[in-house]
C-alpha positions as CSV (number, residue, x, y, z in Angstrom):
1,M,0.0,0.0,0.0
2,T,1.4,3.4,-1.0
3,K,1.0,6.3,1.4
4,T,1.5,9.9,0.4
5,K,2.9,12.4,2.9
6,T,3.6,16.0,2.3
7,L,6.7,17.4,3.9
8,H,8.2,20.8,3.8
9,A,11.9,20.9,3.5
10,V,14.8,23.3,2.9
11,F,17.7,22.2,0.6
12,D,21.0,23.2,2.3
13,G,23.2,22.6,-0.7
14,K,23.7,18.9,0.0
15,V,20.5,17.4,1.6
16,L,16.9,18.2,2.0
17,R,16.2,19.1,5.7
18,P,12.5,18.7,6.8
19,E,11.1,21.8,8.5
20,E,9.1,19.7,10.9
21,S,9.6,16.3,12.5
22,V,8.9,13.3,10.3
23,D,7.6,9.9,11.0
24,L,9.6,7.9,8.5
25,E,11.3,4.5,8.9
26,V,15.2,4.9,9.0
27,G,16.9,2.9,6.3
28,K,13.8,2.6,4.2
29,R,13.8,3.8,0.6
30,Y,11.4,6.6,-0.4
31,V,10.5,8.3,-3.7
32,L,10.5,12.1,-3.5
33,T,8.6,14.5,-5.7
34,V,10.1,17.9,-5.4
35,E,8.0,21.0,-5.9
36,S,9.4,24.5,-5.4
37,K,7.4,26.7,-3.0
38,Q,8.3,30.4,-3.0
39,K,7.1,32.5,-0.2
40,I,5.3,35.6,-1.4
41,T,6.6,38.4,0.6
42,D,5.0,41.2,-1.4
43,V,1.2,40.7,-1.1
44,E,0.7,42.6,-4.3
45,K,2.5,39.9,-6.3
46,D,0.0,37.3,-5.0
47,A,-2.4,36.5,-7.9
48,A,-5.4,36.5,-5.5
49,F,-4.6,40.1,-4.5
50,D,-6.1,41.5,-7.6
51,L,-9.1,39.3,-7.7
52,S,-11.4,42.2,-8.4
53,S,-9.7,42.5,-11.9
54,L,-11.4,39.2,-12.8
55,A,-14.9,40.5,-12.0
56,V,-17.4,40.6,-14.8
57,K,-20.3,43.0,-14.8
58,T,-23.4,40.7,-15.2
59,N,-26.2,43.1,-14.1
60,I,-27.6,40.2,-12.1
61,S,-28.3,41.8,-8.7
62,D,-28.8,38.5,-6.8
63,L,-25.9,36.5,-8.4
64,A,-24.0,36.0,-5.1
65,M,-27.1,34.8,-3.3
66,E,-28.6,32.7,-6.2
67,H,-25.4,31.4,-7.9
68,D,-26.7,27.8,-7.6
69,H,-29.8,28.8,-9.5
70,Y,-27.8,30.4,-12.3
71,L,-25.2,27.7,-12.5
72,Y,-27.3,24.5,-12.0
73,G,-30.9,25.6,-12.5
74,I,-32.0,24.7,-9.0
75,P,-35.0,26.7,-7.7
76,R,-34.1,30.2,-6.3
77,R,-33.7,30.4,-2.5
78,R,-35.9,33.5,-2.3
79,S,-38.0,35.0,-5.1
80,D,-37.9,38.6,-3.7
81,G,-34.1,38.7,-3.4
82,A,-34.4,39.5,0.3
83,Q,-32.4,37.8,3.0
């Protein structure tokens, strides 16, 4: 049975050093998949920061409340748009 575990590590030039304690069997062979994670120090470089730039004007006043109705055709929650 294959188990998947996500570990965060720092490469020191020779070896990967886990940032937290790990529960791995000493001497056992493991397959590593390496993915680079860069810390975003400038929040304005985060893609989610400018989420409003993705907004589309729909002129549907109750879109937030009734999104399931518009996406999947289920009955509206409220017919008058009131909460």
